[in-house]
C-alpha positions in Angstrom: -10.2 -5.5 -21.2 -13.5 -4.4 -18.9 -16.1 -6.1 -21.3 -13.4 -9.3 -21.7 -13.0 -9.4 -17.8 -17.0 -8.8 -17.1 -17.5 -12.1 -19.2 -15.1 -14.2 -17.3 -16.6 -13.0 -14.1 -19.7 -13.8 -15.2 -19.4 -17.3 -17.2 -16.3 -18.5 -15.2 -13.9 -18.5 -18.7 -14.5 -21.5 -20.6 -10.9 -21.6 -21.8 -9.1 -21.3 -18.5 -6.9 -18.6 -20.5 -5.9 -16.4 -17.6 -3.8 -13.7 -19.5 -2.4 -11.4 -16.8 -5.0 -12.4 -14.6 -4.3 -15.1 -11.6 -6.4 -16.4 -9.2 -5.1 -18.8 -6.0 -7.7 -20.5 -4.1 -8.7 -22.7 -1.1 -11.3 -23.7 0.9 -14.8 -23.1 -0.6 -13.4 -21.8 -3.7 -16.7 -21.6 -5.7 -17.0 -21.7 -9.5 -14.9 -18.4 -10.3 -11.9 -19.9 -8.7 -11.8 -23.2 -9.6 -12.1 -22.0 -13.3 -9.2 -19.6 -12.9 -7.2 -22.5 -11.6 -7.9 -24.3 -15.0 -10.4 -26.4 -14.5 -9.6 -28.0 -10.6 -10.8 -31.2 -10.2 -12.8 -31.9 -7.0 -10.0 -33.9 -5.6 -7.4 -31.2 -6.2 -9.6 -28.6 -4.3 -10.0 -31.1 -1.5 -6.4 -31.5 -1.3 -5.5 -27.9 -1.4 -8.2 -27.5 1.5 -6.6 -29.9 3.7 -3.3 -28.1 4.4 -5.1 -24.9 5.7 -4.3 -21.5 6.3 -0.3 -21.0 7.0 1.4 -18.0 7.4 5.1 -16.8 7.7 6.7 -13.6 8.1 10.4 -11.7 7.6 11.4 -8.2 8.3 15.2 -6.4 7.2 16.5 -3.6 7.1 18.0 -1.8 3.8 19.1 1.4 5.0 21.8 3.1 2.9 25.1 2.6 4.4 27.1 5.7 5.6 29.4 5.3 2.9 26.5 5.7 0.1 25.1 9.2 1.5 24.8 11.7 0.3 22.1 9.9 -2.0 19.1 11.7 -3.5 20.2 14.8 -0.8 19.8 12.7 2.1 22.9 13.2 4.2 21.9 11.2 7.6 20.3 8.2 9.3 17.4 9.0 11.9 16.0 4.9 11.7 16.3 2.3 9.7 14.4 1.3 6.2 12.8 -2.3 6.2 11.5 -4.5 3.8 8.7 -6.4 5.4 7.4 -9.8 4.1 4.1 -11.6 4.5 3.9 -15.4 2.8 0.3 -16.8 2.7 -0.2 -20.4 2.0 -3.3 -22.4 1.2 -2.9 -25.8 -0.2 -0.1 -26.0 -2.7 0.2 -22.2 -3.4 1.8 -19.3 -1.6 1.1 -15.9 -2.3 3.7 -13.3 -1.2 3.4 -9.6 0.0 6.6 -7.2 0.4 6.1 -3.7 1.8 9.2 -1.4 1.6 9.6 1.6 3.3 9.7 3.8 0.4 8.1 6.8 -1.6 8.2 5.0 -4.5 10.0 1.6 -5.7 11.4 1.0 -9.7 10.4 -1.3 -12.1 13.7 -2.6 -12.2 14.1 -3.2 -8.1 10.8 -4.9 -8.3 11.7 -7.6 -10.7 15.0 -8.2 -9.0 12.9 -8.6 -6.0 10.6 -11.0 -7.4 13.6 -13.3 -8.8 14.7 -13.4 -5.0 11.4 -14.0 -3.6 10.4 -16.6 -5.8 14.0 -18.3 -5.6 14.0 -18.3 -2.0 10.3 -19.2 -1.5 8.9 -20.6 -4.5 6.1 -18.1 -5.0 5.4 -18.0 -8.7 6.2 -14.1 -10.0 2.2 -13.8 -10.6 1.4 -14.4 -6.7 3.8 -11.8 -5.8 2.4 -8.4 -4.6 4.8 -5.5 -3.9 3.9 -2.1 -2.3 5.8 0.8 -0.6 4.5 2.6 2.4 4.5 5.9 0.3 7.3 7.6 3.1 8.9 10.9 1.9 12.2 10.6 4.1 14.0 8.0 2.2 16.1 8.3 -0.9 14.4 7.6 -4.4 15.3 4.3 -5.9 17.0 5.5 -9.1 18.0 3.0 -12.0 21.2 1.1 -11.0 23.0 2.3 -14.1 22.6 6.3 -12.8 25.3 5.8 -10.1 27.3 3.4 -8.0 25.1 4.7 -4.8 21.9 3.9 -6.9 23.4 0.5 -7.7 24.6 -0.3 -3.9 21.0 1.2 -3.1 19.2 -1.3 -5.4 21.1 -4.3 -4.1 20.6 -3.4 -0.7 16.7 -3.7 -1.2 17.4 -7.1 -2.9 19.6 -8.6 -0.5 17.2 -7.2 2.5 14.3 -8.9 0.5 16.0 -11.9 0.3 16.8 -12.3 4.0 13.2 -11.1 5.0 11.8 -13.8 2.5 14.1 -16.9 3.9 13.1 -15.8 7.4 9.1 -16.3 6.2 9.8 -19.9 5.1 11.5 -20.6 7.9 8.7 -19.7 10.2 5.8 -20.7 7.9 3.3 -22.3 10.4 -0.6 -22.9 10.5 -2.0 -19.7 11.4 -5.4 -18.0 12.4 -6.9 -14.4 11.0 -9.0 -11.7 12.4 -10.2 -8.5 11.2 -10.9 -5.6 13.3 -11.3 -1.5 12.7 -10.8 1.3 15.1 -10.5 5.3 14.7 -7.4 7.6 14.9 -7.4 11.3 14.0 -3.9 11.6 12.7 -4.6 12.4 8.9 -6.5 15.6 7.1 -7.7 16.8 4.0 -4.5 18.5 2.3 -6.9 20.4 -0.2 -6.8 23.9 0.7 -8.4 27.1 -0.9 -5.9 29.9 -1.6 -6.4 32.9 -3.5 -4.6 31.6 -6.7 -6.7 28.2 -6.2 -6.2 25.0 -4.2 -2.9 24.0 -2.9 -1.4 21.9 0.0 -2.1 22.5 3.4 -4.6 21.7 6.4 -8.3 21.7 6.1 -10.4 20.0 8.3 -13.8 20.7 6.6 -12.8 18.1 3.9 -13.3 14.7 3.7 -10.7 12.4 5.7 -11.5 8.9 6.6 -10.2 8.3 10.3 -10.6 4.7 10.1 -7.6 2.5 11.1 -8.2 -1.2 9.5 -6.5 -4.0 11.4 -5.9 -7.8 10.4 -4.5 -10.4 13.1 -2.4 -13.5 12.0 -2.0 -15.8 15.0 -0.1 -19.0 15.4 -2.7 -21.5 16.6 -1.9 -20.5 20.1 -2.9 -17.4 19.6 0.1 -15.3 19.3 0.4 -12.5 16.8 2.3 -13.6 13.9 1.5 -10.4 11.9 -0.4 -6.9 12.0 -1.5 -5.8 8.9 -2.7 -2.0 9.1 -4.5 0.1 6.4 -4.7 3.7 6.9 -5.3 6.9 4.8 -2.3 9.0 4.8 1.0 10.1 3.6 4.4 9.2 5.8 5.4 12.8 5.3 5.8 14.0 8.9 9.9 15.2 8.2 9.5 15.8 4.5 11.9 18.4 3.5 12.6 19.0 7.3 16.4 20.0 7.8 18.3 19.5 11.1 19.9 22.2 12.8 23.4 21.0 11.8 22.2 21.3 7.9 21.5 17.4 7.7 18.8 15.9 5.8 17.9 12.2 7.6 16.6 9.1 6.4 13.7 7.9 8.3 10.6 5.7 7.8 8.6 8.2 9.0 5.2 7.9 10.3 4.3 4.5 9.0 7.6 3.5 10.4 7.2 5.1 13.6 3.7 3.4 13.9 4.7 -0.2 13.1 7.4 0.1 15.3 5.1 0.7 18.1 3.2 -2.3 16.8 6.1 -4.7 17.2 7.2 -3.4 20.5 4.3 -4.5 21.6 4.4 -7.7 20.2 7.6 -9.0 20.2 8.3 -11.5 17.5 5.7 -10.6 15.2 6.0 -8.1 12.3 3.8 -5.0 11.6 3.0 -4.2 8.1 2.0 -0.6 6.8 -0.6 -0.8 3.7 -0.8 3.1 3.0 -4.4 3.4 1.7 -6.1 6.7 -0.3 -2.8 9.2 0.4 -3.6 11.3 -2.3 -5.4 14.1 -0.5 -4.1 13.1 3.0 -1.5 14.5 5.2 -0.4 14.0 8.6 -2.3 17.0 10.8 1.1 17.9 11.8 4.4 18.2 9.6 8.0 19.3 10.7 8.1 21.6 7.7 4.6 22.9 7.1 2.5 25.0 4.7 0.6 28.1 6.2 -2.3 30.0 4.9 -2.6 33.6 5.7 -6.3 35.4 6.4 -6.1 36.3 2.8 -5.9 33.2 1.7 -2.0 33.6 0.6 0.3 30.7 1.3 4.0 30.0 2.1 6.0 26.8 2.5 8.8 26.6 4.5 8.1 26.8 8.3 10.6 24.4 9.6 10.5 22.9 13.0 14.2 21.1 12.4 15.5 18.5 15.0 11.9 19.2 17.0 9.8 17.6 14.1 10.9 14.2 15.5 8.4 14.9 18.3 5.7 15.3 16.2 6.5 12.2 14.6 6.9 10.2 17.6 3.9 11.5 18.9 1.8 10.5 15.9 3.5 7.2 15.1 2.9 6.2 18.7 -0.9 7.6 19.0 -1.6 5.9 15.5 0.2 2.8 16.9 -1.5 2.8 19.8 -5.2 2.4 18.1 -3.6 -0.3 15.7 -2.5 -2.4 19.2 -6.1 -1.7 20.9 -7.9 -2.9 17.7 -6.2 -6.2 17.7 -6.2 -6.6 21.2 -9.9 -6.6 20.7 -10.3 -9.1 17.7 -12.2 -12.1 19.0 -13.4 -13.9 15.7 -10.8 -15.9 14.3 -10.9 -18.1 10.8 -8.1 -21.0 10.7 -7.4 -24.1 8.6 -9.2 -25.3 5.6 -12.2 -23.0 6.2 -10.4 -19.8 5.2 -10.8 -18.7 1.5 -7.5 -17.7 -0.1 -7.7 -16.0 -3.5 -5.6 -13.3 -5.4 -7.1 -11.7 -8.4 -5.0 -9.3 -10.5 -6.8 -7.4 -13.5 -6.4 -4.3 -15.2 -8.6 -1.2 -16.6 -7.5 0.8 -20.0 -7.9 4.5 -19.9 -6.2 7.7 -21.2 -3.0 9.0 -19.6 -2.6 12.7 -19.3 0.1 15.3 -18.9 -0.2 18.7 -17.4 1.6 21.6 -16.1 4.1 21.0 -13.2 2.2 20.9 -10.0 4.5 23.7 -8.5 1.9 26.4 -7.7 -1.9 26.8 -7.1 -3.7 27.5 -10.3 -7.6 27.8 -10.9 -7.5 26.3 -14.6 -5.5 23.7 -16.4 -4.9 22.0 -19.8 -4.5 18.3 -19.8 -2.6 16.9 -23.3 -3.9 13.2 -23.7 -0.4 11.0 -23.9 -1.5 7.7 -25.1 -3.3 4.9 -23.7 -2.7 3.4 -20.2 -3.2 0.2 -18.1 -3.7 0.6 -14.7 -2.9 -2.9 -12.6 -5.4 -3.9 -10.0 -5.2 -6.5 -7.2 -7.8 -8.1 -5.0 -6.3 -10.2 -2.0 -8.8 -12.3 -0.2 -7.9 -13.9 3.4 -11.0 -15.4 4.7 -13.6 -12.6 5.6 -11.3 -9.8 4.8 -10.5 -8.2 1.3 -7.4 -6.4 0.4 -7.9 -4.0 -2.9 -4.5 -2.2 -4.2 -3.8 -0.1 -7.4 -0.7 1.9 -8.6 -1.6 5.2 -8.4 -2.6 7.6 -5.1 -6.5 7.2 -4.4 -8.6 10.1 -3.2 -10.7 9.4 0.0 -13.6 9.4 -1.4 -12.7 6.8 -4.0 -12.0 4.4 -1.1 -14.7 5.2 0.5 -16.5 3.9 -2.1 -14.9 1.1 -2.5 -15.4 0.3 0.9 -19.0 1.2 1.2 -19.8 -1.3 -1.9 -18.0 -4.1 -0.9 -19.9 -7.1 0.7 -16.9 -8.0 2.7 -17.0 -6.9 6.3 -13.3 -5.6 6.5 -12.1 -4.2 3.0 -8.5 -2.8 3.0 -8.1 0.0 0.1 -4.4 0.4 -0.7 -2.2 2.8 -2.9 1.1 2.3 -4.2 1.1 -1.3 -5.5 3.9 -2.2 -8.3 6.1 0.8 -7.2 3.5 3.6 -7.2 2.2 6.0 -9.7 1.1 9.4 -9.9 -2.2 10.7 -8.5 -5.5 9.2 -9.2 -8.1 12.4 -8.8 -11.8 11.8 -8.3 -14.5 13.9 -9.6 -14.3 16.6 -6.9 -10.3 17.2 -7.3 -10.7 17.7 -11.0 -13.4 20.0 -10.5 -12.1 22.1 -8.2 -8.2 22.0 -10.0 -6.5 20.4 -6.6 -2.7 19.6 -6.4 -3.8 16.1 -6.7 -5.8 16.9 -10.0 -3.0 19.0 -11.3 -0.3 16.2 -10.3 -2.6 13.7 -11.8 -1.5 11.3 -14.8 -5.0 10.0 -16.0 -8.0 11.5 -17.5 -11.1 12.5 -15.5 -13.2 9.5 -14.6 -10.6 7.0 -14.2 -10.8 6.7 -10.3 -14.6 5.8 -10.5 -13.7 3.5 -13.3 -11.6 1.4 -11.1 -13.7 1.7 -8.3 -16.5 0.0 -10.2 -14.1 -2.1 -11.7 -12.4 -3.7 -8.0 -16.2 -3.7 -7.0 -17.1 -6.1 -9.5 -14.2 -8.1 -8.6 -14.9 -8.1 -4.8 -18.7 -8.7 -5.6 -17.3 -12.0 -7.7 -15.8 -13.2 -4.8 -18.7 -14.3 -2.7 
């Protein structure tokens, strides 16, 4: 697949055959996009460019009703879970991005969401991206056939998606886009050396990218329509934390709190959380935490209970403040026919592996090959910014390598696309037998292969 894709990039594909790859383009598209569109004529390209950039957004809650609880052990609701939808249109084509406050999402639910998005917006299935915030305080999405509650939960998600898309279509409007970046010290590397091997905790000596990457879409009067944020951290401040009354509450957690702060500052706009390299990154402060003693012994279970929400609020506000500060500081915007919009999908072929259950630290691990695996890749360009997404949880060094090799001034690197997958550890994590490695899903070297593939796609967009 890699060799075939390389040839497609270099020669721009003589047949126009895209297979599962798709490119949507507008503006100064260049040879790559023109070929991928099946040899679009100059007149067609000019027609597409004339329409310019349009953006629409929508948001709707899919929180399980009280009658469905307990669901996946959750017994109460602290704050809503939402699906947020971004429509980006340029020329005659639309692209949709749906972001859900979930740990992961099933293929069944994604398929139903895609049907709803296409029906309400006309966006082709290949042009719909679905991702999650990787929030650990939301019920997992089980198969509808598993229980009445699971079926109702899936229907909640689909109905909310339809509502959000309908709103996004209604407010689709001419727009401009600008990019910025900042820094927030909320995340921390979670790989800690214990007496028995690496495990989970807080390690301030290992890599942790504190970058806050922001994209702001405005109407042509400069009013915010959407604010997209990319940050490397799992939303797990309240993971496993039980309240004083014994309740396990549902919450959109850190991502939800940060985005809610942004939406409060920009009434009418919708905030989007694009989770970054979360495979080795925790929030610095968690309600239920791991502790390491002087002899490198570890425990898990110190729980702040209800007081943990103070940590969630403080860290969410801290991140939210930085997102807003960066958004306010953006001064350079692109609009109209000058904005290039492209979506490229591809995949790499690798080997899937099975290891032991990641239940305790270990210094050695044996992986068993379990067949060939395809790792899907999405690269979405809007003007001078590019968004690269994969299914698995990436490590910090992988995301950093992609950014450092990118020719775009603003490069967003995202995990948990298409519902999410197990970890994709880099070489360091494999060599040190970390939780990320033991809980991984792919053979050593896959992360580096994916980063290289993404780099070549990004390079082809220039």
